[in-house]
Structure formats: structure tokens, C-alpha cells
Backbone as a ProteinNet text record, in pm:
[ID]
protein_1_A
[PRIMARY]
MTPVPHPRRIAQCALVLLVALGAFLAVASPAEAAKACGRQVIDDWYDDGRVDGTYPLHCYDDAIEALPRDVRDYSSAKDDIQRALQARMRGQPAPPATTDPTPGEEGRGSDPTDTDRTDTTPGGTGSDGDPGGGPEAAPPVDGESASSVPIPLLILAGLALLLVAGGSLGYLIRRYQAGRTTPPAV
[TERTIARY]
-3751.2	-3615.1	-3530.6	-3417.9	-3331.4	-3232.9	-3201.5	-3106	-2964	-2885.5	-2746.8	-2658.4	-2572.8	-2486.8	-2384.2	-2352.6	-2256.5	-2115.8	-2029.2	-1893.9	-1810.7	-1830.6	-1756.1	-1794.7	-1921.4	-1969.2	-1908	-1898.2	-1838.1	-1690.1	-1620.4	-1478.5	-1458.3	-1546.8	-1535.9	-1556.6	-1653.3	-1677.9	-1557.9	-1500.4	-1383.1	-1265.2	-1246.7	-1137.9	-1156.3	-1279.5	-1307.6	-1280.1	-1318.9	-1293	-1142.8	-1066.3	-921.5	-854.4	-898.2	-841.4	-874.6	-997.8	-1036.8	-955.8	-934	-854.2	-709.9	-653	-516.4	-504.3	-602.9	-600.4	-610.5	-694.7	-707.4	-575.9	-510.2	-383.1	-273.9	-275.6	-174.1	-191.5	-315.7	-341.8	-315.4	-345.3	-331.2	-186	-98.5	39.7	118.5	115.7	191.7	143.4	13.4	-37.8	11.2	14.9	63.2	211.3	288.2	431.1	455.1	373	387.8	355.6	253.4	219.4	333.2	392.5	498.8	619.6	646.9	760	739.8	623	593.8	588	536.6	526	665.2	763	899.6	957.1	927.8	976.6	912.9	782.5	713.6	769.6	790.2	847.1	987	1065	1198.3	1188.6	1091.9	1075.2	1028.4	935.2	886.5	998.6	1099.6	1208.2	1282.1	1324.3	1401.7	1374.5	1267.1	1232.4	1305.5	1371.8	1439.5	1438.2	1456.5	1459	1605.3	1653.8	1794.8	1823.4	1727.5	1750	1745.7	1785	1779.6	1674.8	1575.6	1463	1446.1	1373.4	1341.1	1262.2	1274.2	1214.6	1063.5	994.6	848.7	803.7	890.7	854.6	830.4	905.8	888.5	750.8	710.8	577.6	468.6	488.1	390.8	378.1	489.5	488.3	411.1	430.7	359.7	209.7	171.3	29	-29.8	50.2	1.3	7.6	63.1	71.4	-67.9	-87.6	-215.1	-234.4	-358.2	-387.7	-330.7	-345	-295.3	-143.4	-74.3	71.9	113.5	42.9	74.2	50.9	-57.6	-93.3	-15.4	15.9	72.1	217.7	285.6	427.4	501.9	629.2	710.8	738.5	659.6	685.2	685.1	585.7	576.9	699.7	737.1	853.9	982.6	995.2	1116	1128.2	1016.3	1020	1050.1	993.1	1022.3	1169.9	1227.1	1368.4	1456.8	1415.2	1491.6	1484	1369.1	1353.8	1445.9	1449.9	1537.2	1684	1721.5	1860.6	1893.4	1798.7	1819.8	1839.2	1761.6	1774.2	1909.2	1965.1	2095.7	2210.4	2179	2282.3	2349.4	2284.8	2340.9	2285.1	2350.6	2296.5	2168.4	2097.4	1970.6	1993.6	1905.9	1919.9	1881.4	1928.2	1891.9	1743.8	1691.1	1549.4	1523.1	1403.7	1367.3	1301.1	1229.3	1165.6	1176	1150.4	1150.1	1008.6	985.8	850.3	791.6	876.2	826.2	869.6	796.9	835.2	829.9	921.9	926.6	1015.9	1063.1	1152.2	1285.5	1350.7	1475.6	1580.6	1644.1	1758.1	1724.6	1598.8	1564.8	1609.2	1681.4	1727.4	1858.8	1904.8	2029.1	2150.5	2130.8	2241.5	2257.7	2369.2	2384.7	2398.5	2426.9	2439.4	2310.5	2198.6	2069.3	2033.6	2009.1	1983.4	1837.1	1746.9	1605.6	1574.9	1653.7	1627.3	1699.9	1638.9	1702	1719.2	1817.1	1843.6	1746.9	1661.3	1564.5	1598.7	1722.2	1761.6	1788	1763	1790.7	1939	1966	2104.1	2161.6	2087.9	2135.3	2107.2	2139.3	2111.7	2004.6	1917	1811.9	1865.7	1772.8	1815	1873.6	1842.7	1896.6	2025.1	2079.2	2205.1	2190.4	2068.1	2044.3	2047.1	2126.9	2127.3	1990.9	1941.7	1807.6	1807.1	1898.8	1907.6	1814.5	1747.3	1662.1	1531.9	1457.1	1330.1	1228.9	1145.8	1044.3	907.8	808.5	672.5	616.9	652.6	605.8	714.9	724	824.4	790.2	888.5	860.3	764.2	680.5	582	648.9	634.1	689.7	577.7	562.9	456.8	482	602.8	634.6	620.4	582.4	568.1	446.5	452.3	340.8	219.1	237.4	125.7	80.6	134	96.9	-41	-114	-246	-226.1	-289.3	-272.4	-320.1	-242	-273.1	-407.3	-440.4	-571.7	-688.3	-671.8	-777.3	-796	-687.4	-698.1	-766.1	-736.4	-798.3	-948.2	-987.2	-1129.6	-1201.9	-1139.1	-1201.2	-1221	-1124.3	-1137.7	-1250.8	-1262.1	-1372.3	-1506.9	-1514.6	-1640.2	-1679.5	-1583.1	-1612.6	-1660.3	-1598.9	-1643.2	-1786.6	-1821.2	-1957.1	-2058.2	-2025.8	-2116.4	-2132.5	-2023.4	-2031.3	-2115	-2098.3	-2177.3	-2325.6	-2359.1	-2498.6	-2560	-2485.5	-2535.1	-2557.6	-2466.1	-2480.2	-2604.6	-2628.5	-2747.7	-2875.7	-2876	-2992.9	-3017.9	-2911.3	-2927.7	-2975.7	-2926.5	-2970.6	-3117.6	-3162.7	-3304.4	-3392	-3347.6	-3424.2	-3432.2	-3322.1	-3318.6	-3412.9	-3409	-3494.9	-3641.4	-3670.6	-3810.8	-3865.3	-3781.9	-3825.3	-3845.4	-3780.7	-3791.2	-3913.8	-3960.1	-4077.2	-4203.5	-4296.2	-4423.1	-4528.2	-4614.5	-4719.5	-4816.7	-4874.6	-4968.5	-5094.5	-5146	-5265.7	-5388.9	-5482	-5605	-5718
2375	2394.8	2439	2373.9	2405.8	2514.7	2605.3	2711.8	2654.6	2712.3	2669.4	2745.9	2674.2	2744.5	2832.2	2941.6	3036.3	2978	2993.7	2936.5	2988.1	3112.5	3166.8	3092.6	3060.1	2986.3	2845.4	2782.3	2648.5	2656.1	2757.7	2773.2	2797.3	2876.1	2901	2772.3	2693.6	2565.8	2472.2	2467.3	2381.3	2428.2	2559.9	2614	2579.9	2592.2	2557.8	2409.8	2324.2	2180.4	2150.6	2216.7	2195.1	2241	2353.7	2402.4	2306.5	2256	2160.7	2031.9	1985	1863.8	1886.3	2001.8	2033.2	2039.3	2098.5	2105.5	1966.3	1882.4	1745.3	1669.6	1683.4	1613.1	1665.5	1795.2	1852	1800.6	1778.7	1728.8	1578.7	1505.6	1359.9	1314.9	1394.2	1352.7	1323.2	1407.6	1374.2	1246.1	1221.8	1099	977.2	987.7	877.3	853.5	959.5	944.1	873.3	903.6	836.2	688.3	654.6	514.8	443.3	511.4	448.8	417.1	500.3	479.1	349.6	333.6	211.7	89.9	108.1	-2.3	-49.3	41	1.1	-89.5	-59.7	-143.5	-282.6	-286.9	-416.2	-495.2	-428.9	-498.5	-550.5	-473.1	-516.3	-642.8	-646.7	-764.9	-883.5	-861	-970.1	-1031.1	-952.7	-1001	-1118.5	-1107	-1215.7	-1236.6	-1179.6	-1202.3	-1112.6	-1010.5	-914.4	-778.1	-675.3	-539.5	-500.6	-504.5	-477.2	-329	-255	-114.2	-25.7	98.7	199.4	301.2	320.6	407.2	509	618.9	711.4	638.5	682.3	610.1	594.9	695.6	686.2	581	543.6	443.9	306.8	275.1	146.3	140.3	249.6	253.3	247.7	319.2	315.4	173.8	103.5	-33.4	-126.6	-112.4	-198.5	-172.6	-45.8	-13.5	-62.2	-68.2	-107.5	-257.7	-334.2	-479.1	-540.1	-627.3	-698.4	-782	-797.9	-866	-1008.1	-1082.9	-1220.5	-1225.3	-1132.8	-1129.3	-1091.8	-996.5	-954.2	-1069.3	-1146.6	-1251.3	-1381.4	-1417.6	-1549.6	-1549.4	-1436	-1432.7	-1349.3	-1339.8	-1261.7	-1121.4	-1076.9	-947.8	-833.1	-828.2	-717.8	-716.3	-833.2	-841.2	-805.9	-854	-825.5	-676.3	-612.1	-468.2	-389.2	-432.1	-363.4	-380.7	-500	-520.8	-437.2	-422.5	-338.5	-191.9	-149.4	-12.3	11.3	-84.4	-70.2	-67.2	-152.7	-153.6	-21.7	31.8	159.2	272.5	272.1	376.9	368.1	247.1	229.1	245.9	258.1	273.4	141.9	29.8	-102	-153.2	-254.5	-313.4	-391.6	-425.2	-497.2	-633.6	-674.4	-805.4	-916.2	-1038.2	-1148.9	-1181.9	-1246.9	-1284.6	-1394.3	-1390	-1494.1	-1611.9	-1586	-1692.7	-1659.3	-1760	-1741	-1705.5	-1589.2	-1550.5	-1632.3	-1704.9	-1782.2	-1926.9	-2007.5	-2148.1	-2219	-2308.5	-2384.2	-2320	-2199.5	-2133.8	-2108.8	-2213.9	-2201.9	-2134.6	-2034.2	-1971.9	-1874.6	-1851.8	-1759.4	-1618.3	-1556.8	-1420.3	-1412.7	-1523.4	-1517.4	-1544.2	-1606	-1638.5	-1527.8	-1454.6	-1346.4	-1394.6	-1524	-1575.9	-1640.2	-1613.7	-1670.5	-1623.7	-1718.4	-1682.7	-1653.6	-1680.1	-1653.3	-1505	-1429.5	-1286.5	-1208.2	-1096.9	-1009.9	-873.2	-800.2	-666.7	-570.4	-505.3	-411.4	-268.4	-244.6	-108.4	-30.4	101.5	180.2	172.6	149.1	140.7	0.6	-89.3	-226.2	-306.5	-433	-519.1	-617.5	-649	-746.2	-886.5	-984.7	-1123.7	-1158.1	-1078.5	-1107.2	-1031	-957.2	-886.9	-750.3	-710.7	-580.4	-472.2	-366.2	-261	-195	-175.5	-122	26.5	101.8	243.3	328.7	272.4	349.9	389.4	478.8	521.5	406.9	399.9	296.4	361.7	294.2	345.2	332.5	225.6	204.3	130.6	150.7	78.5	-70.1	-154.5	-297.7	-328.8	-431.1	-469.9	-561.2	-528.4	-609.1	-692.7	-816.2	-903.2	-959	-944.6	-998.9	-895.9	-774.1	-669.6	-696.7	-652.4	-672.9	-591.8	-485.2	-398.9	-417.2	-514.1	-530	-593.1	-554.5	-609.3	-724.3	-838.8	-952.9	-919.2	-958.2	-929	-991	-1117.5	-1170.6	-1087.2	-1029.5	-944.7	-819.7	-762.7	-646.4	-682.8	-800.2	-844.9	-864.9	-927.5	-948.1	-815.2	-720.3	-589.5	-520.8	-532.5	-474.8	-538	-671.3	-739.8	-698.6	-683.9	-640.8	-501.6	-411.4	-277.2	-280.5	-365.9	-379	-431.1	-528.9	-582.1	-477.4	-400.9	-296	-189.5	-152.1	-52.2	-103.9	-230	-288.4	-293.9	-333.2	-336.3	-197.2	-99.4	38	90.5	60.1	103.7	40.5	-87.1	-152.9	-91	-57.6	5.6	142.3	221.3	354.3	346.6	251.1	235	198.9	109	71.8	191.8	271.8	390.6	489.5	506	598.6	551.8	422.7	369.9	373.8	354.1	359.1	501.1	599.6	738.7	782.4	718.3	757.5	700.7	586.6	526.5	594.8	617.2	679.1	570.7	581.7	480.3	487.3	374.3	373.4	457.3	524.8	608.2	519	554	473.5	532.6
-1963.2	-2007.8	-1887.1	-1869.4	-1755.9	-1793.9	-1698.3	-1729.9	-1741	-1830.4	-1851.8	-1753.3	-1674.3	-1579.5	-1652.3	-1591.1	-1646.9	-1635.9	-1739.7	-1735.2	-1617.5	-1577.2	-1463.3	-1335.2	-1320.1	-1201.4	-1198.7	-1311.8	-1320.4	-1282.6	-1330.6	-1299.2	-1149.3	-1086.8	-943.1	-862.8	-901.2	-832.6	-847	-966.2	-988.6	-904.4	-892.7	-812.7	-664.7	-615.1	-475.2	-450.1	-542.9	-527.5	-527	-612.5	-616.4	-487.5	-433.8	-308	-194	-190.5	-86.5	-98.1	-219.5	-238.9	-194	-228.6	-185.3	-34.5	32	178.1	239	182	232.3	218.4	104.8	83.5	175.6	203.8	293.4	435.5	478	612.3	619.9	514.2	516	502.5	445.7	422.3	549.6	655.3	775.6	842.7	841.1	901.4	823.7	692.3	609.9	632.5	652.7	677.8	810.3	911.2	1039.6	1026.6	948.2	926	854.3	756.5	678.8	766.7	864.7	954.1	1034.4	1094.6	1169.7	1079.1	956.8	861.6	820.1	812	779	887	1012.6	1122.6	1113.1	1085.7	1073.6	956.1	842.9	726.5	756.8	831.4	871.9	957.7	1048.1	1133	1050.8	955.4	870.7	787.7	754.7	669.7	731.8	859.4	918.8	1067.5	1119.4	1259.3	1356.3	1307.3	1392.9	1325.5	1403.9	1350.7	1335.8	1212.7	1185.2	1168.9	1116.2	1085.2	1209.2	1188.3	1293.9	1253.7	1339.1	1309.9	1421.5	1395.1	1504.2	1612.8	1735.4	1847.9	1836	1784	1775.7	1674.9	1582.1	1480.6	1544	1646.7	1713.4	1779.6	1846	1907.8	1801.6	1689.9	1581	1525.5	1516.6	1464.3	1557.1	1686.3	1781.4	1773.7	1759.6	1747.9	1616.6	1510.5	1378.7	1354.1	1448.6	1428.4	1416.3	1318.5	1311.8	1438.8	1480.3	1606.5	1610.5	1502	1503.5	1514.6	1450.7	1460.3	1602.2	1661.2	1797.9	1896.6	1876	1971.3	1952.4	1829	1802.2	1757.6	1768.3	1733.2	1837	1818.3	1911	1857.4	1759.4	1694.8	1794.7	1881.2	1976.7	2068	2119.3	2207.4	2133.6	2009.6	1931.8	1902.1	1869.2	1840	1966.8	2079.5	2205.7	2244.7	2222.3	2252.2	2159.9	2032.7	1940	1982.6	2033.2	2083.2	2201.8	2294.7	2412.1	2370.9	2276.4	2229	2158.3	2082.6	2012.6	2112.6	2222.4	2323.6	2395.2	2407.2	2471.2	2373.1	2243	2142.1	2106	2131.1	2101.3	1969.1	1910	1787	1816.8	1712.3	1726.8	1790.6	1883.2	1945.7	1848.4	1871.8	1782.4	1793.9	1691	1689	1790.6	1852	1947.2	1877.8	1768.4	1690.8	1543.7	1461.2	1317.2	1274	1206.8	1170.5	1056.1	981.4	868.7	882.4	960.2	974.6	840.2	817.5	693.3	588.1	611.5	516.9	586	629.6	703.2	617.4	674.4	610.2	499.6	471.3	362.6	400.5	314.2	336.4	411.7	469.7	545.5	457.3	341.5	252.6	149.6	150.3	54	-88.9	-110.3	-245.7	-293	-224.7	-261.2	-401.5	-494.6	-633.2	-659.3	-563.8	-586	-579.4	-509.1	-492.9	-601.3	-639.9	-737.1	-675.9	-723.9	-673.4	-740.1	-660.9	-716.1	-680.3	-636	-601.7	-728.8	-726.4	-845.6	-880.7	-1006.8	-1052	-1037.7	-973.8	-957.3	-1082	-1077.2	-1190.5	-1151.8	-1243.5	-1220.5	-1235.5	-1239.5	-1247.1	-1383.6	-1488.7	-1620	-1649.7	-1551.5	-1568.4	-1631.9	-1666.8	-1729.1	-1623.5	-1642	-1540.9	-1534	-1412.2	-1392.3	-1367.9	-1425.1	-1397.5	-1481.5	-1582.3	-1670.1	-1603.9	-1666.7	-1608.9	-1614.2	-1511.9	-1503.2	-1499.3	-1555	-1550.3	-1409.5	-1339.5	-1203.1	-1127.2	-995.6	-919	-913.8	-885.9	-878.9	-765.2	-784.9	-685	-583	-455.6	-348.4	-288.8	-333.6	-285.9	-146.9	-94.4	36.7	148	115	215.3	302	424.7	516.2	475	400.6	364.7	219.7	148.9	9	-3.5	-107.7	-136.3	-233.6	-208.6	-299.6	-440.8	-540.4	-680.3	-722.1	-685.5	-724.7	-670.9	-553.7	-498.2	-583.6	-633.2	-721.3	-852.6	-905.7	-1030.6	-1010.8	-899.7	-872.5	-853.7	-788.5	-770.5	-905.8	-995.2	-1128.7	-1206.8	-1198.5	-1266.4	-1208.1	-1076.6	-1014.2	-1062	-1072.3	-1122.7	-1267.5	-1350.4	-1488.8	-1496.9	-1413	-1414	-1369.2	-1267.2	-1221.3	-1329.8	-1395.3	-1502.3	-1618.7	-1655.4	-1763.6	-1729.9	-1608.3	-1566.4	-1564.5	-1517.5	-1514.3	-1655.1	-1745.6	-1883.3	-1946.6	-1923.9	-1976.5	-1922.8	-1796.1	-1734.6	-1797.2	-1814.4	-1873.4	-2018.3	-2093.5	-2233.1	-2238.3	-2149.5	-2144.5	-2111.1	-2013.6	-1975.3	-2091.3	-2163.4	-2275.4	-2385.9	-2416.5	-2522.3	-2482.8	-2354.9	-2310.7	-2321.6	-2301.9	-2313.5	-2457.3	-2552.3	-2694.3	-2760.2	-2714.3	-2779.6	-2729.9	-2819.7	-2780.9	-2767.5	-2669	-2654.5	-2773.4	-2810.1	-2924.5	-2891.9	-2993.5	-2976.5	-2969.3	-2883.6	-2867.2	-2944.9
[MASK]
++++++++++++++++++++++++++++++++++++++++++++++++++++++++++++++++++++++++++++++++++++++++++++++++++++++++++++++++++++++++++++++++++++++++++++++++++++++++++++++++++++++++++++++++++++++++++

């Protein structure tokens, strides 16, 4: 027979785990904020091949370090971000793009009357004219962001987890049933 843990001991362990989790989140938050700053610059470049926004100077360096290798090697992203950094240091507007980051999509995003895009800003109106100022359960998904995870990949991961859970449950049920049956007497 195994001893039953005391409720006070369980509460102490739970408190220690909560404090450790809080400390981990406090340390991880500044690093995530730095990543988000560089990611905003990359997303800005992905939008139209130039960095239009104004960001803190370290964000440009973070963006260059965070560029995927293929984008750094086969596009002008690194050069465009460095030119935007130099223009920002001189107080000038963003320089024009040297190349188009999305060949085959000429003019996408440059026409303000483009009907394919919808306003997803808080308080704006969606494509159906309904004001979007109400509370939302989750923010809209941006599938065009450089850091977004493809939706089919998330679906496959969910199915894989369900299959693993089902297999584990079947194994546990078999083990439980094998322990309940008694071997025949000889």
C-alpha cells in the first residue's frame, strides 16, 4: 500500500511550480519582444519589397539576423533592410524597393482600391460592411505573414496528436484488462 501525500505538501509543490513558471515567463518576454521587433521589419519588407515603417535602429539588425537563409541569399531583403536602416539613421524616408519580392503578383498592395483585401483593424469594417468593433474570441489569422504557420500543418499536427492519444488509450485499456483477469488454476 502506497502512502497518501499530505494536502499541504501538494499545495507547496504546486506553489513552487507556479513561481517557476512565472519566472520563466518573465525572462522569456523580453526576448520575444526583441524577436517581434525584427519580425515586424521582415513582414513590412514582405508586404511590398521595401521597409515603409519607422522602427528602432536595433530592429533592423534583428531583422537581418532573423532572415531565413533562402530569403537572404536569393532576394534583396538584406540589402533593402540595410538601406532602410541607413535612411532611418539619416532621417530620410524609406528608399524604393530594388526588386519585387513576389514575382507574378504585379501591383498587389499598391492599389488602395484593391477589393481583395479587407480592413482588419479594430473598429474598421470587414468585407461585408459590418463594423468590426465588437469583442472577438481570437484575432484574425494573417496567412500572409512571414512568421505564420500553415493551417494544413496545424491540422495534421492535431490529427497526429489524436492518433497518439488513441493508441495510448488502447494500450492502457489492454494493460488494465490483463491485470484484472486471473490465470486459470492448475
